[in-house]
NUZA-249642 format. One record per atom (N, C-alpha, C, O, CB): x, y, z. Coordinates in pm, whole numbers, plus 50000, padded with zeros to 5 digits. Glycine has a CB too. Layout:
XYZ;...
***
This chain:
899825587915001;901165582415008;902115594915036;901825605914989;901555574314868;903195592915111;904225602015153;905485599615103;905965588515129;904345602315284;906155607515035;907505605714987;908525612115082;908505624215103;907635611514847;909395604015138;910395609315224;911825609515163;912295600115098;910385601415348;912415620215188;913985620315146;914605614915271;914285619315381;914665636215103;915485605315256;916135596915358;917605597415342;918095600115232;915665582615350;918305595015443;919825592215433;920235582015555;919655581915663;920745607115444;921215574315522;921785566215619;922965571415700;923385582715678;922145554715557;923445564315783;924605569515867;925805571215790;926675578615837;924925560415981;926005565415673;927225566915588;926905578715495;927755581815412;927575553315503;925775585515503;925535597015410;924855594215277;924605603715203;926815603215379;924525580815239;923885579215118;922515584215131;921815581215227;923915565315075;922095592515028;920685598915019;919855590514926;920335586414820;920725614414964;918665588014963;917655582314877;916315585614925;916185591515032;917785567814867;915295582014851;913795585014868;913045573314881;913405563114822;913215592514756;911855573714965;911035561214971;909645566414992;909445577115050;911505550715090;908735559214948;907225561814965;906715553215072;907095541515085;906405559014834;905735559715160;905085552015271;903675556415264;903345567315217;905745554615418;902825547315314;901315551015310;900955561815408;899985569115386;900425538615344;901685563215513;901555573415611;902835575615699;903755567515694;900405569815698;902885586615779;904055588615867;904045578315975;905115574916026;904065602615930;902915573116011;902885562816119;903445549716063;904075542116136;901395560716174;903205547015933;903755535315867;905355536415864;906075527215903;903125534115719;905815547915816;907245550215820;907825546715956;908715538315968;907555564515785;907255553816064;907755552616203;907805536216237;908785530716286;906715561416311;906625529816205;906465515716237;907595507616164;908345499816225;905015510716195;907655509616045;908795502215968;910115505216009;910945496216020;908775504915826;910385517216033;911755521616087;912105513116219;913125506416238;911735538116123;911135514616299;911245507216445;911385493216420;912165487416496;909925509216544;910805486116328;910905471716308;912195467916217;912425456116187;909555466616240;913015478616176;914195474716115;914005472015951;914885466815882;914685462016191;912765476315904;912375472815763;912835483315669;912845481315548;910845471115749;913215494915724;913755506015637;915255505115631;915875505715737;913325520315691;915925503515509;917405502015506;917865510215385;917055513015296;917865486315494;919045514015381;919695520415270;919995511815157;920685501715173;920865526415311;919475515315034;919705506414924;921085505614877;921345496714796;918925510114817;922065513914919;923465513914876;924135504414971;924675494514923;924135528414877;924155506515106;924875498115200;924105489615306;924675483115394;925765506615271;922755490115289;921865482115368;921875485815510;921365478115591;922195468315355;922405497115548;922375501515687;920965504315722;920245510415644;923265513915711;920485499415853;919205501615888;919115516015971;918035520316011;918705489215970;920275522215990;920285535216059;919985546115964;920875552215905;921605537916124;918615548915949;918145557815852;917455569515923;916865568116030;917215550715756;917565580415861;916815593715915;916295601515795;916835601615685;917835603916004;915095608415830;914355617215744;915395628815725;916155632715814;912895621915808;915325634115587;916135647215563;915085658015549;913895655315529;917135646815426;915545669615559;914645681315538;914265682415395;915095681615304;915295694415583;912965684215378;912455685615243;911175695015240;910415696015337;912135671315185;910995701715119;909885710415112;908635702815081;908705693415003;910115720815013;907495706215135;906225698715091;905895700814955;906215711514904;905015702415170;905275691814887;904795692614756;903295694614767;902545685514804;905185680414674;902885706614732;901485710714747;900995714214603;901655721114524;901325723414850;899755708614577;899105711414457;898475725314450;898025730214553;898125701414434;898425731814339;897875745214323;896565744614264;896445739114155;898735753914241;895525749814324;894205749014264;893695765414265;892585768714305;893165737914358;894555773414221;894115787914220;894375794314362;894845787514454;892515789014182;894095806614376;894435813314502;893115813914586;892165821414564;895045828214475;893225805114683;892115803514784;892335811614914;892135806415024;891965788514821;892735824214901;892865832515012;894215829315083;894435834715191;891655830715103;895135820915028;896395820015076;897395829115013;896995839814967;896795807215066;898565825915007;899585834814949;899255834714783;898805825014723;901205829014989;899545846014731;899255847914581;900185838414509;901325836214549;899515863514529;899645832714402;900475824414305;901605831614249;901405843414222;899665819314190;902835826214225;903835832314163;903485836414015;902645829813953;904985823614172;904085846913960;903785851913837;904275842713735;903605840313634;904315864913821;905535836813760;906055827313655;906785816713748;907095818613865;907115835013539;906985805213674;907685794413750;909085797913753;909625803813659;907495780413689;909775794113872;911185795313885;911995787913777;911465778313720;911565790614019;913265791813744;913895784913642;914255770513682;914475767913801;915085792413600;914325760813586;914455748213620;915985746013664;916925752113612;913975739613505;916095736513767;917365734213822;918065723513726;917425714713668;917225729313976;919335725013715;920105714313628;919785700413680;919555697913798;921755716513632;919795691613580;919515677813618;920705671913715;921895674713698;919355668813481;920245664213807;921345659913900;922105649113841;921585642813748;920825655514035;923335645913886;924185635813834;923465622613867;922805621313971;925665636613894;923615611913766;922945599913806;923675593013919;924905593013923;922785590613690;922965587614004;923365580314125;923795566514087;922975559714025;922225579714229;924965561414116;925475547914091;925155540814237;925775544614336;927185548014045;924295531714246;923845524614355;924885512714387;925145509414503;922415519614326;925415506914279;926405496614302;927515498114207;927345502314092;925825482814292;928725494314259;929905494614172;930005482314087;929415472114122;931155496114252;930665482613984;930755470413897;931215458013964;930645447413939;931675472913784;932375458514064;932605445814138;931435441114221;931155429114224;933775447314227;930745449814288;929535446014364;928465438514281;927885428514323;928895458514422;928265444314155;927425437514066;927765423914036;926935414814038;927345444213952;929055422214006;929625409313971;929465399614085;929015388314066;931105410713934;929845404414210;929795395914330;928345391314349;928185379514381;930315403714459;927255399414331;925925396814346;925515385714248;924805376214281;925145409314328;926065387914115;925715378414012;926225364014057;925535353914046;926345383013872;927435364214107;928075351414142;927215344214256;926915332314253;929605353914191;926855352914357;926115347314461;924745341514408;924335330614448;925925357814569;924065348914320;922885343614260;923005331514192;922125322914196;922355352214177;924245330414116;924495317914044;924705306014139;924335294514115;925705319413953;925355310214252;925655298714355;924295293414406;924065281414418;926585304114487;923355303614437;922035298514492;921355291014379;920645281514413;921075310614547;921455293614266;920665286314158;921305272914142;920615262914123;920635294214016;922725272414149;923265258614137;922975250314247;922765238314227;924685258414119;922925255514374;922545247614494;921115242914477;920825231614517;922685256114626;920225250514423;918805247214414;918625235914305;917785227014321;917945260414377;919435236514195;919435226714099;919925213314140;919405202814103;920155231213994;920975214314220;921735199914235;921545194914379;922255185614416;923435201114206;920675199914459;920485194614588;918995194114625;918175201014563;921265202614687;918625185814727;917175185514764;917015195014886;917785196114982;916655170214800;915785202214862;915405213114965;914615204815077;913595198215059;914395226014895;915255206515186;914455198815311;913945208315406;913535204615516;915395188615398;913925220515368;913285231215456;913725231215595;914925228915614;911805229915459;912965233315695;913315233615827;913755220915896;913995220916017;912295238815890;913845209815819;914255197415861;915675194915834;916095183415845;913465187515804;916515205215797;917905204615750;918785197715856;919585189015820;918435219115718;918685201115984;919535195816090;919145181516107;920045173316125;919395203916225;917925177516103;917475163216123;917935155516013;918415144516037;915955161516135;917855159815885;918325152815770;919855150715768;920345140115729;917905160115651;920505160015805;921955160815802;922495150215912;923445142815886;922455176315832;921865149916028;922185140116125;921945125716071;922805117016083;921375142716249;920775123816014;920455110015968;921465106315860;921805094515859;918965108915912;922025114515767;923015110515671;924275107715742;924915097515719;923225120815565;924665117215833;925965115915907;926155102415984;927205096015983;926075127416008;925035098816049;924945085416127;924515073516055;924315062816113;924025086516236;924375075515912;924095063015827;922715058515828;922405047215792;924905051615871;921795068215875;920245063715891;919635067315769;918485063215749;919405070816014;920255075015675;919635079615548;920765080515450;921935082315485;918875093715562;920355078915318;921315079315212;921965092815194;921315103315201;920675075215088;923245092315170;923995104115150;923495111615025;923305105414920;925465100815140;923285123615033;922945132014907;923045146614947;923075149715066;921425128814847;923115156014846;923315169714863;921945174014917;920925169214866;923775177114729;921865182715017;920705189115081;920925203415107;922055207715130;920355182515208;919855210915105;919965226015158;918555228215220;917555221815186;920315238115030;918585237815314;917345240415387;917645252015483;918525260215457;916815227415465;916975252415584;917085262015697;917475255915824;917025244915859;915835269015718;918325263115895;918735258716039;919035271516108;919535281116048;920055248416044;918705271616248;918955281616342;920415281016353;921025271116313;918215279816476;921105292516412;922425293716453;922705283816548;923775277716542;922725306416504;921775281316644;922135271316750;922145256316683;922945247916723;921025272216878;921305253716590;921305240516535;922625239716442;923265229316443;919895237616452;922995249416370;924165248516297;925485245816385;926305237316352;924285261116219;925585252716488;926635250416594;926595236816639;927655230516646;926465259416712;925525231516671;925365218116729;925825208216625;926515198616658;923875215216774;925475210216507;925825201716399;927445201016384;928035190216381;925115207016267;928055212716375;929415214516374;930135207816482;931185201716462;929705227716376;929515209016608;930165202616727;930085186916712;930905179616768;929425207416865;929195182716645;928975167216633;929875163416516;929905151416487;927345162616603;930635172216442;931415168916332;930845168016203;931415162416109;931975157916355;929715173516194;928785172716067;929175185915992;929035196716049;927035172116106;929655185015868;929905197815808;928835204315739;928155198115657;930925196915722;928595217815770;927535224815717;928085237415667;929075242115723;926445226715815;927515243815562;928025256515524;926785266015486;925875262115412;929065254815403;926835278615544;925655286315519;925915292515382;927065295015345;925365297115634;924795295215306;924885302615173;924865316915204;924055320715288;923715299115073;925745326515140;925545340115156;924285346015096;923835342014989;926625346515106;923785354815163;922495361115110;922825374815047;923855380815077;921405363015229;921935379514961;922145392314906;921215402414989;920155398415037;921825392214750;921655415215004;920755424015075;919365426215008;918385428515078;921435437115091;919295425514879;917985427814807;917145415914827;915985416614788;918175430314653;917595404614887;916665393414922;916105394615044;915125387815074;917275381014919;916705404115134;916075405515271;915015415715268;914225415915362;917105409415379;914895424115172;913965435715166;912725432015104;911825440315091;914545447215092;
***
C-alpha cells in the first residue's frame, strides 16, 4: 500500500492510501479521487518523504545516533463546518422520509410517473431513478418531478 499526501485546487490537504501508484493514476483519471472537504476532483500529489523501515546498517547510510526531536502535534483539521453538518443531516433526513413514505420504482420512474399522470395507474408517492433527458421530457409533458439532493459522501 502507498500513502499519498494530496491536495485539491482549493488548497485542502489530505492523505489517501492506494494499492499501487498505477491504481492512484487509474482512479484519478476516472474521477474517483476527490477532496473530502470540497469534493473537487482536481487533486494532485504533494511532495513527501518516503517512509523507509530500518533494519540495521546494510551498507547504506549510517543510522542516526539519536532520533530527531518530535515535531509539535498539528492543529486538528475541521473537515466540515457546523452549518454544513446540519445541512447534511437535513438532507439525510429528507432521503429517509422519502424512502419511508413513497414507493421505490427504480429505473421505471419515468414510466410510472406518466401512467399516474395520464390516469393509467393509481396516484401515489414514488421515487426512483431517471436520466436527465427523461426528467426533462416529463417536465415538458407537464408532469411535476423533483430531484433529491445528494451528499458528496454518497458518491464516493
